[in-house]
C-alpha positions in Angstrom: -17.4 -20.6 -29.3 -13.7 -20.7 -29.5 -13.6 -17.2 -27.9 -15.2 -18.7 -24.7 -13.4 -21.7 -25.0 -10.3 -19.8 -24.7 -11.6 -17.5 -22.0 -11.6 -20.0 -19.3 -7.7 -20.9 -19.8 -6.6 -17.2 -20.5 -8.0 -16.2 -17.8 -6.8 -18.8 -15.4 -3.0 -18.1 -16.7 -4.1 -14.3 -16.1 -4.7 -15.3 -12.6 -1.9 -17.2 -11.9 0.1 -14.4 -12.9 -1.7 -11.9 -10.6 -1.3 -14.0 -7.8 2.5 -14.3 -8.4 3.0 -10.8 -8.9 0.9 -9.4 -5.7 2.8 -12.3 -3.6 6.1 -11.4 -4.9 5.9 -7.7 -4.8 6.0 -6.5 -1.0 9.9 -7.0 -0.5 9.7 -2.9 0.5 8.3 -4.1 3.4 10.5 -6.5 5.1 13.1 -3.9 6.2 12.3 -4.8 9.8 13.6 -7.9 9.2 16.7 -6.5 7.5 17.6 -3.8 9.6 19.2 -6.0 12.2 21.4 -7.6 9.8 22.2 -5.0 8.5 23.2 -3.1 11.2 25.6 -6.2 12.4 27.2 -6.5 8.9 27.5 -2.9 7.8 27.3 -1.4 10.9 24.6 1.3 9.9 23.2 4.1 11.9 19.9 4.8 12.5 19.9 8.1 10.0 21.4 5.9 7.2 18.2 2.9 8.1 15.8 5.3 7.9 16.7 7.1 4.8 17.4 3.5 3.3 13.8 2.5 4.1 12.5 5.8 3.0 14.1 5.4 -0.5 12.0 2.3 -0.8 9.0 3.0 1.1 8.7 6.9 -0.5 10.1 5.5 -3.9 6.6 3.8 -4.9 5.2 7.1 -5.5 7.2 9.6 -7.2 6.2 8.1 -10.6 2.8 6.7 -10.0 0.8 9.3 -11.8 3.2 8.6 -14.8 2.6 4.6 -13.9 -1.0 5.1 -14.2 -1.2 6.8 -17.2 1.2 3.9 -18.6 -1.5 1.6 -17.3 -4.8 3.9 -18.8 -3.0 3.8 -22.3 -0.5 0.8 -22.7 -1.9 -1.6 -20.5 -0.5 -4.0 -17.7 2.5 -5.7 -19.4 4.9 -3.2 -20.1 4.6 -2.5 -16.3 5.3 -5.7 -15.0 7.9 -5.7 -17.4 9.5 -2.9 -15.8 8.9 -4.4 -12.4 10.9 -7.4 -13.2 13.6 -5.0 -14.2 13.3 -2.9 -11.1 13.4 -5.8 -8.8 15.8 -7.6 -10.2 18.3 -4.5 -9.9 17.0 -3.8 -6.6 17.4 -7.3 -4.7 20.5 -8.5 -6.8 22.6 -5.0 -6.3 21.6 -4.9 -2.2 22.7 -9.0 -2.1 26.3 -8.3 -3.7 26.5 -5.2 -1.7 26.2 -7.0 2.1 28.0 -9.9 0.7 31.4 -7.8 -0.1 31.2 -6.0 2.9 34.1 -6.7 5.1 33.7 -8.7 8.0 36.5 -6.6 10.1 34.0 -3.4 9.8 33.9 -1.3 13.0 32.5 1.9 11.7 29.9 2.5 9.2 30.4 2.5 5.3 28.7 5.8 4.2 29.5 4.8 0.4 27.6 1.4 1.1 24.8 3.1 2.6 24.0 5.8 -0.3 24.0 2.6 -2.6 21.5 0.4 -0.7 19.8 3.7 -0.7 19.8 3.5 -4.2 19.1 0.0 -4.4 15.9 0.2 -2.3 14.8 3.2 -4.6 14.9 1.3 -7.3 12.6 -1.3 -5.1 10.1 1.3 -4.1 9.8 1.9 -7.8 9.3 -1.7 -8.7 6.9 -2.0 -6.0 4.6 0.4 -8.0 4.8 -1.0 -11.2 4.0 -4.1 -10.0 1.3 -3.1 -7.7 -0.8 -1.0 -10.7 -0.1 -3.9 -13.3 -1.9 -6.4 -11.0 -5.0 -4.2 -9.4 -6.0 -2.5 -12.9 -5.2 -5.9 -14.8 -7.7 -7.3 -12.5 -10.5 -4.7 -12.5 -10.4 -4.4 -16.0 -10.3 -7.8 -16.9 -13.5 -8.4 -14.3 -15.2 -5.8 -14.6 -18.4 -6.8 -13.3 -16.9 -7.4 -10.3 -14.5 -4.4 -9.9 -14.8 -4.3 -6.3 -14.0 -8.1 -5.7 -11.3 -8.0 -8.2 -9.7 -5.2 -6.7 -10.3 -5.9 -3.2 -8.6 -9.7 -3.4 -5.7 -8.3 -5.3 -4.7 -6.0 -2.7 -5.3 -8.2 0.1 -3.2 -10.5 -1.4 -0.2 -7.9 -1.9 -0.8 -7.2 2.2 -0.5 -11.0 2.1 3.0 -10.6 0.2 5.2 -9.6 3.4 3.5 -12.6 5.6 4.2 -14.8 3.0 7.9 -13.8 2.1 9.0 -13.7 5.8 7.2 -17.1 6.6 9.6 -18.0 3.5 12.8 -15.8 5.1 12.1 -17.6 8.7 11.7 -21.4 7.3 14.3 -21.4 4.4 16.7 -18.2 5.2 17.3 -18.6 8.9 20.8 -19.4 10.8 21.3 -21.6 13.6 21.3 -18.2 16.1 17.6 -17.5 14.3 19.0 -14.4 12.2 18.4 -14.1 9.0 20.7 -15.3 5.8 19.9 -12.2 4.4 22.3 -12.6 1.1 20.6 -15.9 0.3 17.4 -14.5 0.8 18.1 -11.2 -1.3 19.2 -13.7 -4.2 16.3 -16.0 -3.9 13.9 -12.4 -4.3 15.9 -11.5 -7.2 15.2 -14.9 -9.1 11.4 -14.9 -7.4 10.3 -11.6 -8.2 12.0 -11.1 -11.6 10.4 -14.8 -12.9 6.7 -13.8 -11.5 6.8 -10.3 -13.4 8.3 -11.7 -16.3 5.3 -13.9 -16.5 3.4 -11.1 -16.0 4.6 -9.4 -19.0 3.2 -12.2 -21.1 0.2 -12.9 -19.1 -1.6 -9.6 -18.2 -2.9 -9.1 -21.6 -6.5 -7.6 -20.2 -9.0 -6.6 -22.6 -9.7 -2.8 -23.4 -12.3 -1.1 -21.7 -14.7 1.7 -23.5 -14.4 5.0 -22.6 -17.2 7.4 -21.0 -17.8 8.9 -24.4 -18.4 5.6 -26.0 -20.8 4.9 -23.2 -22.8 8.3 -23.7 -22.9 7.6 -27.2 -24.7 4.1 -26.9 -28.2 4.1 -26.1 -28.8 7.0 -24.3 -32.7 6.7 -23.8 -31.7 2.9 -22.7 -30.4 4.4 -20.0 -32.3 6.7 -19.2 -34.9 3.9 -18.9 -33.1 1.8 -16.7 -32.8 3.9 -14.0 -36.0 5.0 -12.9 -35.7 6.6 -9.5 -35.7 10.3 -9.2 -33.6 10.4 -6.4 -30.6 8.8 -8.1 -30.8 11.1 -11.2 -31.0 13.7 -8.7 -27.7 12.4 -7.0 -26.0 12.0 -10.6 -26.9 15.6 -11.9 -25.7 17.0 -8.4 -22.5 15.2 -9.0 -21.9 16.6 -12.4 -22.6 20.2 -11.0 -19.8 19.9 -8.1 -17.2 17.5 -9.6 -14.6 17.4 -12.1 -15.8 14.0 -13.5 -13.2 12.6 -16.0 -11.2 16.2 -16.1 -7.9 17.1 -17.0 -5.4 17.0 -14.1 -5.9 21.1 -13.9 -9.7 20.3 -13.2 -8.5 17.8 -10.3 -6.3 19.9 -8.5 -8.9 23.1 -8.8 -11.0 21.4 -6.0 -10.6 22.2 -2.7 -12.0 18.5 -1.5 -8.8 17.0 -3.7 -6.6 18.9 -1.5 -8.6 18.3 2.1 -8.2 14.2 0.8 -4.2 14.4 -0.2 -3.9 16.3 3.8 -5.8 13.2 5.2 -3.7 10.4 3.6 -0.4 12.3 4.2 -1.6 12.3 8.1 -3.0 8.5 8.2 -0.9 6.8 5.5 2.3 8.9 6.4 2.0 7.7 10.5 1.2 3.6 8.9 4.2 4.0 6.7 6.6 5.5 9.6 5.5 2.3 11.9 6.1 0.0 8.8 9.6 0.8 8.7 10.6 1.6 12.0 8.5 -1.1 13.9 12.0 -3.3 14.1 13.7 -0.6 15.9 10.4 0.5 18.1 10.3 -3.1 19.4 13.8 -3.9 20.3 13.9 -0.2 22.1 11.6 -2.0 24.7 12.3 -4.9 27.4 10.8 -8.4 26.3 9.3 -11.2 28.4 11.7 -14.3 28.9 8.9 -16.5 29.0 7.4 -15.3 25.9 10.7 -15.4 24.1 11.2 -19.5 24.9 7.6 -20.1 23.0 8.8 -18.9 19.7 11.4 -18.9 17.4 10.7 -15.3 15.2 12.8 -12.6 16.1 10.5 -9.8 17.3 11.1 -7.7 13.7 9.8 -10.3 12.3 6.9 -11.3 14.4 5.3 -7.6 14.1 5.7 -7.9 9.9 3.8 -10.9 10.4 1.2 -9.5 12.3 1.2 -6.4 9.9 0.4 -8.2 7.0 -2.3 -10.3 8.3 -3.7 -7.3 9.8 -3.5 -5.3 6.7 -5.0 -8.6 4.4 -7.9 -9.3 7.2 -8.9 -5.6 6.7 -8.7 -5.6 2.9 -10.8 -8.6 2.9 -13.2 -7.6 5.2 -13.7 -3.7 3.9 -14.3 -4.3 0.7 -17.4 -6.6 0.8 -19.1 -4.3 3.8 -18.1 -1.1 1.9 -19.9 -2.5 -1.5 -22.7 -3.6 0.6 -23.3 -0.2 3.0 -22.2 2.3 0.4 -21.8 0.7 -3.1 -19.8 3.0 -5.5 -21.1 4.3 -8.3 -19.1 3.9 -11.3 -19.5 6.9 -14.0 -19.2 4.0 -16.4 -22.0 1.6 -16.3 -20.7 -2.1 -16.4 -22.5 -4.7 -19.0 -25.8 -4.0 -17.8 -25.0 -4.2 -13.8 -26.8 -1.8 -11.6 -24.5 -0.2 -9.6 -27.1 2.0 -8.6 -28.1 0.2 -5.1 -29.5 1.6 -1.9 -26.8 3.4 0.5 -27.0 2.5 4.0 -23.7 5.2 5.0 -21.6 7.3 3.1 -18.1 5.6 1.9 -16.4 8.3 3.6 -17.5 6.8 7.3 -14.5 4.3 6.4 -12.0 7.1 6.3 -13.7 8.7 9.8 -13.3 4.8 11.3 -9.6 4.3 9.9 -8.9 7.7 11.5 -10.2 7.1 14.9 -8.8 3.4 15.1 -5.2 5.5 14.3 -5.7 8.0 17.0 -6.8 4.7 19.3 -3.4 2.9 17.8 -1.1 5.7 18.9 -2.9 6.4 22.2 -1.9 2.9 23.5 1.9 3.3 22.4 1.8 6.4 24.5 -0.3 5.0 27.8 -0.5 1.1 27.5 2.7 -0.4 26.1 5.4 -1.9 28.3 7.4 -4.8 26.5 8.2 -6.0 23.2 4.9 -8.3 23.2 2.6 -5.0 23.7 3.7 -3.6 20.5 1.5 -6.2 18.4 -1.2 -3.7 19.4 0.5 -1.4 17.1 1.0 -4.0 14.5 -2.7 -4.8 14.3 -3.9 -1.0 14.2 -1.7 0.1 11.6 -2.5 -2.7 9.2 -6.1 -2.2 9.6 -6.2 1.4 9.1 -3.8 1.3 6.2 -5.7 -1.6 4.7 -9.0 0.0 5.5 -8.0 3.0 3.7 -6.3 2.0 0.3 -9.4 -0.5 -0.1 -12.1 2.3 -0.3 -9.6 5.0 -2.1 -9.7 3.6 -5.5 -13.8 3.5 -5.4 -14.0 6.9 -4.3 -11.5 8.3 -6.5 -13.9 6.3 -9.3 -16.7 7.6 -7.9 -15.9 11.5 -7.5 -13.7 11.8 -10.2 -14.7 8.9 -12.9 -13.5 5.8 -14.7 -11.3 6.3 -17.7 -8.3 8.1 -16.1 -8.9 6.2 -12.8 -5.2 5.0 -12.4 -3.8 8.1 -13.4 -6.0 10.1 -11.0 -5.1 7.2 -8.1 -1.6 7.7 -9.0 -1.6 11.4 -8.2 -3.8 10.8 -4.7 -0.8 8.7 -4.1 1.4 11.2 -4.0 -0.2 12.2 -0.4 1.7 8.9 1.2 5.2 10.2 -0.4 5.1 13.6 1.5 3.5 11.6 4.7 5.9 9.1 4.6 8.8 11.5 4.3 7.7 13.8 6.8 6.7 10.9 9.6 10.0 9.1 8.7 12.3 12.0 9.5 10.1 13.2 12.4 10.9 10.0 14.0 14.9 10.2 13.3 14.6 13.9 14.8 12.5 12.5 17.9 15.3 10.1 18.9 18.5 12.0 17.2 19.7 12.5 21.2 20.9 8.4 21.1 24.3 8.2 20.2 23.8 4.5 19.7 22.7 2.4 16.8 19.9 1.3 18.4 17.6 3.1 21.0 16.7 1.0 24.0 14.2 3.5 25.5 10.8 4.4 24.9 11.7 8.1 25.1 13.2 7.6 21.7 9.8 7.6 20.1 7.4 8.9 22.5 7.3 12.1 20.9 7.0 10.7 17.6 3.6 9.1 18.9 2.2 12.4 20.3 2.9 14.1 17.3 0.8 10.6 15.6 -2.0 11.2 18.2 -2.7 14.9 17.3 -2.6 14.7 13.7 -4.9 11.3 13.5 -7.6 13.4 15.3 -7.1 16.3 12.9 -7.6 13.8 10.0 -10.8 12.5 11.7 -11.6 16.1 11.5 -10.8 16.3 7.9 -13.2 13.3 7.1 -15.8 14.8 8.9 -15.6 17.6 6.5 -15.4 15.1 3.2 -18.1 13.8 4.7 -20.4 16.7 4.8 -18.7 18.3 1.3 -19.5 14.5 -0.5 -23.2 14.2 1.0 -25.3 12.4 -1.5 -22.4 11.6 -3.9 -20.9 8.3 -2.4 
């Protein structure tokens, strides 16, 4: 009874800590807000801006498998503590760098650009540490509702840029509607640091039994629970075809793993390129004056909010829909909860939908966009695709490659967006490098990029259909 009474306050504090971590972790996605001020104050060029934002976006991925392994072994608290340190260093030193810049600067300072690149790499590292800490804290604290737990926390993370950009536009905007970037970065140093220090104390999750423990416990009882012969056949098929809780080499040995990674490179790489550069994309287009008089948001701030809303709504809608249409089968049973429900469609269908939506979004940029206000289609489309893929990816990873090493395997798979972000971000730079100006004022600066993205999104659709066939009866 005492343990039952302590469960509610402990988990209330844990949920509050998860909320704080998730809402404070999206600072890396605010670069479209920072870019105009970095151009104005530091006179940075487009290649320098791309290098900085690439460091922030790609910095999330190099250590993701290590962070996942740490989560599996040590839990979420240590990762939250490390995230507090990384965020404090990144935001604090960035504020100091910008404040120290001379007002009479006429040319870009390469040293400042290199230091900001390093600081944003720390910001990316803090993001992945935070993300893994709260997602897997929620999943392991509420194992009977793992899809709702992980989906909700991912949605909160998707809401973070909207929340933070709203704070920026409300409390840190100058009289000329420009961002008071130094004050805002100082605020982020305190907010993210304190939130994750709380997580280092509160994210104390119960240990989860391994797959071997479940196999040793009541095998006869388990066999009685599963009476459907079709389900048994599917389980045997999965055992024969996939590694199931194997080593990293087992994971890398399977062709389906590499097909999935290539799909993620093409789709998530395109999305993160848009996230990083939507501020300069929108500035390349003319604006309708009548619209500007109706809003106080800068074009970049408006697009960040739209991206955040679409990303969040996508995660909130896709999670329950995926659980209903194609329930994920975890290898480890959860407290008697029957995860073997009727499947209406393969979960890979959501990957196919995301690829199709991305192709449609790129085609809009090629044939439909005319003014800054038309960019909302790009923001909604990429936010929808990004949220959809990341919502179903953990359950696909769990169902195909097992629960005990879920965080490790998920971390390895997320190397794919790291590659994709690098490739597509520099593709954007190369495609617009003909302009000597810091900001390119012509749609031809990004038109070639979106032609390539349109072609690769169609390629990712073909890859998803291959996976659908390969994993038939397994998802």
